[in-house]
Structures are given as C-alpha cells and as structure tokens.
Legacy VTK file of the C-alpha trace (Angstrom):
# vtk DataFile Version 3.0
C-alpha trace
ASCII
DATASET POLYDATA
POINTS 358 float
3.379 158.630 111.944
6.592 159.276 110.096
6.765 159.889 106.388
9.841 157.801 105.751
8.177 155.846 102.990
4.838 154.733 101.543
4.018 151.201 100.421
0.954 150.570 98.251
-0.968 147.465 99.176
-3.433 145.503 97.094
-5.768 147.292 94.733
-8.130 149.544 96.640
-6.202 149.163 99.923
-5.068 152.142 101.913
-1.401 153.096 101.519
0.658 152.077 104.552
3.562 154.060 105.922
6.882 152.277 106.059
8.399 153.349 109.334
11.695 153.097 111.105
11.588 149.345 111.668
11.246 148.767 107.938
14.023 151.260 107.260
16.428 149.622 109.725
15.628 146.151 108.365
16.148 147.432 104.828
19.473 149.050 105.694
20.843 145.990 107.438
19.218 143.171 105.481
22.546 141.987 104.031
24.137 141.838 107.486
21.074 140.092 108.930
21.110 137.427 106.244
24.880 136.977 106.589
24.535 136.657 110.362
21.730 134.123 109.994
23.862 132.064 107.628
26.836 132.200 110.013
24.720 131.131 113.003
23.201 128.278 110.996
26.633 127.086 109.840
28.170 127.150 113.329
25.088 125.528 114.840
25.177 122.732 112.265
28.888 122.178 112.946
28.300 121.916 116.715
25.429 119.457 116.263
27.507 117.383 113.828
30.559 117.272 116.115
28.520 116.420 119.184
26.628 113.690 117.381
29.898 112.175 116.190
31.452 112.339 119.641
28.451 110.847 121.442
28.162 108.128 118.803
31.840 107.259 119.268
31.434 107.106 123.054
28.466 104.760 122.759
30.065 102.601 120.088
33.104 101.979 122.322
31.102 101.883 125.570
33.186 104.630 127.175
30.498 107.249 127.757
30.872 106.883 131.542
34.659 107.070 131.603
36.352 109.795 133.584
40.087 110.411 133.531
41.168 107.453 131.412
44.384 107.060 133.380
42.531 106.110 136.552
38.809 105.534 136.097
36.493 103.821 133.647
32.930 102.654 134.184
33.180 103.810 137.802
35.984 101.331 138.630
39.534 102.253 139.618
41.684 100.986 136.764
45.385 101.664 136.832
46.929 102.462 133.493
49.290 99.480 133.560
46.317 97.156 134.215
43.884 98.889 131.862
42.299 97.487 128.734
44.326 98.431 125.655
41.259 98.858 123.400
39.641 101.149 125.960
42.776 103.240 126.387
43.234 103.491 122.628
39.616 104.508 122.192
39.959 107.265 124.794
43.154 108.517 123.205
41.482 108.603 119.810
38.542 110.453 121.354
40.887 113.120 122.701
42.808 113.441 119.437
39.636 113.713 117.350
37.232 115.863 119.365
39.213 117.890 121.910
40.683 120.365 119.411
37.377 121.086 117.613
35.731 121.637 120.994
38.367 124.182 122.026
38.511 125.956 118.660
34.733 126.312 118.511
34.750 127.744 122.024
37.417 130.273 121.045
35.339 131.278 118.031
32.325 131.902 120.264
34.499 133.946 122.627
35.585 136.096 119.677
31.977 136.534 118.542
31.149 139.445 120.916
34.142 141.401 119.608
33.023 140.776 116.026
29.504 141.916 116.930
30.781 145.093 118.507
33.235 145.918 115.715
31.171 145.087 112.633
27.604 145.672 113.869
27.686 148.018 116.853
30.421 150.466 115.847
29.203 151.264 112.292
25.552 151.453 113.374
25.669 155.178 114.157
29.192 156.113 113.119
28.504 155.512 109.437
25.290 157.540 109.434
26.819 160.414 111.381
29.935 160.349 109.219
27.981 160.451 105.954
25.189 162.725 107.229
22.361 160.401 106.189
20.791 160.689 109.643
19.654 164.218 108.796
17.335 162.890 106.092
15.513 160.734 108.616
15.247 163.536 111.151
13.560 165.769 108.593
10.791 163.177 108.251
9.212 164.074 111.604
11.324 161.430 113.349
12.922 162.472 116.633
16.479 161.637 117.499
15.555 159.413 120.458
13.055 157.423 118.405
15.610 157.049 115.616
18.246 155.792 118.056
15.929 153.256 119.715
14.756 151.923 116.355
18.341 151.617 115.148
19.320 149.702 118.281
16.328 147.407 118.698
16.484 145.167 115.640
20.259 144.499 115.600
20.226 143.966 119.371
17.449 141.399 119.094
19.240 139.628 116.248
22.673 139.388 117.891
21.232 138.335 121.253
19.052 135.631 119.714
21.868 134.311 117.539
24.324 134.225 120.435
21.775 132.519 122.671
21.275 129.734 120.121
25.011 129.133 119.746
25.679 129.323 123.502
22.896 126.810 124.194
24.238 124.392 121.593
27.818 124.728 122.790
26.700 124.195 126.388
24.909 121.047 125.206
28.115 119.853 123.536
30.302 120.757 126.507
28.095 118.908 129.007
28.558 115.739 126.966
32.335 116.266 126.730
33.343 117.572 130.139
33.713 114.124 131.701
36.157 113.023 129.031
38.212 116.240 128.843
38.729 116.953 132.518
42.028 118.697 131.903
39.960 121.651 130.608
38.864 123.473 133.754
35.293 124.790 133.564
36.311 128.203 134.889
38.795 129.014 132.133
37.833 131.191 129.173
36.899 128.064 127.241
34.354 126.865 128.120
33.100 129.476 130.626
32.790 132.465 128.265
31.327 130.299 125.497
28.565 128.655 127.532
25.492 129.625 129.476
24.136 133.098 130.210
27.654 134.542 130.504
28.192 133.973 126.780
24.818 135.464 125.878
25.273 138.598 128.014
28.609 139.461 126.408
26.942 140.010 123.017
24.699 142.984 123.970
27.523 144.480 126.022
29.889 144.447 123.042
27.110 145.722 120.794
26.446 148.728 123.031
30.174 149.359 123.396
30.330 149.691 119.621
27.200 151.832 119.438
28.486 154.215 122.118
31.877 154.469 120.418
30.165 155.291 117.126
28.079 158.042 118.715
31.070 159.582 120.430
33.636 159.373 117.628
31.292 159.821 114.628
33.854 158.028 112.446
33.515 154.388 111.481
37.096 153.122 111.465
38.162 154.777 114.760
34.952 153.530 116.386
35.690 149.987 115.237
39.235 150.146 116.607
38.097 151.513 119.968
35.355 148.877 120.189
37.820 146.070 119.547
40.137 147.294 122.289
37.302 147.951 124.733
35.736 144.513 124.190
39.084 142.772 124.629
39.641 144.773 127.812
36.222 143.809 129.159
36.832 140.123 128.497
40.257 140.310 130.132
38.785 142.071 133.152
36.004 139.509 133.498
38.534 136.680 133.379
40.566 138.347 136.149
37.432 138.971 138.240
35.905 135.532 137.787
37.863 133.636 140.504
36.679 136.223 143.039
32.977 136.137 142.210
32.517 133.511 144.900
34.631 132.442 147.846
36.679 129.409 146.812
36.578 126.225 148.826
39.744 125.268 150.713
40.824 121.663 151.064
43.612 120.689 153.483
45.952 117.727 153.445
46.860 115.532 156.386
50.046 115.983 158.399
52.112 114.229 155.731
50.881 116.491 152.932
48.600 113.845 151.405
45.093 114.726 150.142
43.989 111.078 150.200
41.025 111.838 152.481
39.578 114.234 149.892
37.227 112.469 147.414
39.008 112.242 144.104
35.866 113.448 142.298
36.491 116.849 143.877
39.735 117.167 141.939
38.160 115.983 138.691
35.112 118.249 138.729
36.497 121.427 140.319
38.154 124.503 138.872
41.601 124.266 140.439
44.612 126.553 140.464
42.936 129.363 142.407
45.546 129.214 145.151
47.725 126.754 147.037
50.431 126.650 149.653
51.233 125.462 153.170
49.684 125.938 156.574
51.594 127.486 159.462
51.373 126.049 162.954
48.837 128.744 163.762
46.677 127.621 160.836
47.509 130.693 158.714
47.901 130.175 154.984
51.325 130.592 153.403
50.885 130.899 149.621
53.386 129.011 147.485
54.381 132.162 145.643
55.847 133.543 148.855
58.889 131.398 148.125
58.848 131.670 144.345
62.240 133.387 144.347
63.905 130.601 146.344
66.738 128.786 144.571
66.903 125.023 144.813
65.255 122.679 147.294
67.371 123.928 150.191
66.375 127.523 149.497
62.742 126.470 149.263
62.902 124.652 152.606
64.636 127.579 154.324
62.020 129.977 152.965
59.132 127.855 154.225
60.819 127.413 157.608
61.194 131.188 157.891
57.412 131.539 157.572
56.777 128.714 160.023
55.239 126.347 157.470
54.308 122.790 158.376
53.984 119.749 156.116
50.246 120.324 155.798
49.238 121.796 152.445
46.099 123.521 151.266
44.498 124.165 147.894
41.780 126.615 146.958
39.319 125.604 144.266
35.843 126.261 142.984
33.666 123.126 143.121
31.367 122.254 140.248
28.433 123.688 142.193
29.852 127.195 141.697
29.535 127.029 137.916
25.938 128.226 137.477
25.990 130.893 140.224
29.155 132.347 138.709
27.617 132.207 135.247
24.654 134.291 136.384
26.872 136.700 138.320
29.019 137.427 135.283
25.934 137.702 133.090
24.431 140.181 135.547
27.573 142.324 135.442
27.542 142.365 131.639
23.827 143.140 131.387
24.093 145.952 133.951
26.940 147.484 131.951
24.939 147.069 128.711
21.911 148.831 130.216
24.156 151.661 131.420
25.627 152.049 127.923
22.153 152.033 126.371
21.066 154.781 128.759
24.210 156.725 127.902
23.421 156.475 124.173
19.915 157.861 124.747
21.224 160.645 126.960
23.967 161.555 124.482
21.711 161.776 121.440
19.149 163.875 123.321
21.613 166.362 124.757
23.379 167.219 121.516
22.091 170.547 120.075
20.401 170.220 116.724
22.691 172.862 115.256
25.694 170.607 115.805
23.955 167.687 114.152
23.221 169.836 111.109
26.796 171.029 110.820
LINES 1 359
358 0 1 2 3 4 5 6 7 8 9 10 11 12 13 14 15 16 17 18 19 20 21 22 23 24 25 26 27 28 29 30 31 32 33 34 35 36 37 38 39 40 41 42 43 44 45 46 47 48 49 50 51 52 53 54 55 56 57 58 59 60 61 62 63 64 65 66 67 68 69 70 71 72 73 74 75 76 77 78 79 80 81 82 83 84 85 86 87 88 89 90 91 92 93 94 95 96 97 98 99 100 101 102 103 104 105 106 107 108 109 110 111 112 113 114 115 116 117 118 119 120 121 122 123 124 125 126 127 128 129 130 131 132 133 134 135 136 137 138 139 140 141 142 143 144 145 146 147 148 149 150 151 152 153 154 155 156 157 158 159 160 161 162 163 164 165 166 167 168 169 170 171 172 173 174 175 176 177 178 179 180 181 182 183 184 185 186 187 188 189 190 191 192 193 194 195 196 197 198 199 200 201 202 203 204 205 206 207 208 209 210 211 212 213 214 215 216 217 218 219 220 221 222 223 224 225 226 227 228 229 230 231 232 233 234 235 236 237 238 239 240 241 242 243 244 245 246 247 248 249 250 251 252 253 254 255 256 257 258 259 260 261 262 263 264 265 266 267 268 269 270 271 272 273 274 275 276 277 278 279 280 281 282 283 284 285 286 287 288 289 290 291 292 293 294 295 296 297 298 299 300 301 302 303 304 305 306 307 308 309 310 311 312 313 314 315 316 317 318 319 320 321 322 323 324 325 326 327 328 329 330 331 332 333 334 335 336 337 338 339 340 341 342 343 344 345 346 347 348 349 350 351 352 353 354 355 356 357
C-alpha cells in the first residue's frame, strides 16, 4: 500500500490510504469535469439537430426521399414534373441541416487531436518537467505502477466520451444519409466521425501524446509533436482507406452507358475510387493516363494510342463495405495504441533512476 495520502473516515473508523487512483482523479478533476461538460453539450446538440431534422422530414412526408432530383417515395420523378412543395421542402432541408451535420462531423474528427494535445501530451511531460513525479516515487510507488495509474483514468474517460459522441453522430448520420447522398460515406466526414473508427482514434491520439511527453519531457514541444503526429495519422488513414478492401468494378455497355446498373448502386456507394476505359483485351485504362491531353482531339488520340474502346468502367465501394472497413480501420488504430502503451511501459522501466532524479 502506498503512503500517498490518508483519509479519515467516520468516527472510530480505520484510516484509509488514498492511493494513485485518487491522486490522478484529484490532479485531473478540472479536466474531467470540463470534458464531461463538453461531451454533454455536443451530445445535446446532436440530439436536438437530429430531432429537428426527423421532425421536418415527417412533417413534410419526405422521410423516404432519395436524391430529390430523381426519386421521391420510391417513384421516379423528373425535376420538371416534380411537386414544387416537395422540391422546396427538400431544398430547405439541405440548407438547414446539411451544414450542421458536416460541421459537427469535422468537430468530432478534430477531437482526437485535441485529446492528444491537451490530455495525452501534458500527462507525463508536465510532471517530468516540474519534477513532481519524484515525490510520488518516494512514497513506495514504482514507476510502472505510477505510469499505469496515470494512463488508466484519462484513457477510460476519453474513450467513453468519444464512444458516446460517435454513437450519437452515427445515429444522426443514418437518418440523414438518404437525403444527403452527395456526401460519400467513405470520406473523412462521416467515416472518421462514426462507428468504431471514430472511437479507436481517441486512444491512439492519447497514447501518441503520452509517448511524446515521456520522450520529450517538455510540455509545449510534446503538444506540438502530438498535433503533427495525430494529423499525420489521420491523413495516412484517409489515404489507406480506399485500399482496405477491393473495390467493386462496374462496366458500361458498348455505348458507354451504365443503364443496366441499378441506380441505387450509384446512390449508396462510395464512388471516385477509380474510373476509365476498357481496352479490347479487357485491360483497364485509367482516365488519368490521358490527363495531360489537350482538347477533345488530344483526348481521343491518347485513348486510341492505348487501344481504348467505348466501354467505360468505374471502381466503387458498395454500402456493404462500410462496416467491414470501419472495423479494419479501428483495428489498425487499436493495434497502434497498444504498441504505444507497451512502449510507454518499456520506456519508463528502462530509464535509470539516477537520470530521473537529475
């Protein structure tokens, strides 16, 4: 039992030691309360916005509409033949709720960086910079036990808070995705703000900050390094995401028309992965092969040089890839977080005590 502190109970009760968990909670109580307030505020905003959006959809009977230019209530409705009130209602829906949906998603994407910079980085850097860790170590508390106690409570708090917000935003997005089909599900918003991928980014950023604090032993440099590292991780994940699963390829007919492909495939898929033309041999000729061509004549000559036909292809991720890719990205982030946690334990145990006392 450590001798960090003693708390007297009721009259006649035995004194109880106040250990590391109490110390960590005491040190970070302001941040914990501030984080709880922030999570509650964002959660309330998401619930309020979703309730307003769903109420508007029901009030105007457009909850089953998809792509207001072509479909409503499951019927093909050309824009020039559409109902003016319905079109106006869908336009108002987009103007009112699309921007809040995107901005909230961007805020949740920035949350891991904020966690890493303001919670993870100062966690050890401040103590090592000021030398307050030595006081704890003189109270029969080992370095490994101190590190684990310092990590456990903040990690639990940031993971729980992020999980609540990710679940609520996923709930909001599932109600909105039919109406805002121009927002592909594989882009940063909503992908990095929903599901397990959003939750797993929080502990990864937290451990990035903790590791930077242990290595640099200075708060401000650790915060700067954590910000850059977290941004780099998010950029790398976005670049990797299209390759987590093999995209599906759809091919046009001989005239270049995709009419035989169900139109729902275009509405529900993450498009823009790749496109181009097919050669007579069936080989794919990406469109960017002729990106330097000038004018239509130059484009046609370039395609003819590669033996392209009129048949086109497009690579996309169907809606069924969403959850597998979510869990794949989450697994990558959690594996990296576990590796960083192990590194923190290894680093604190290998450092000679004489250096810590210096």
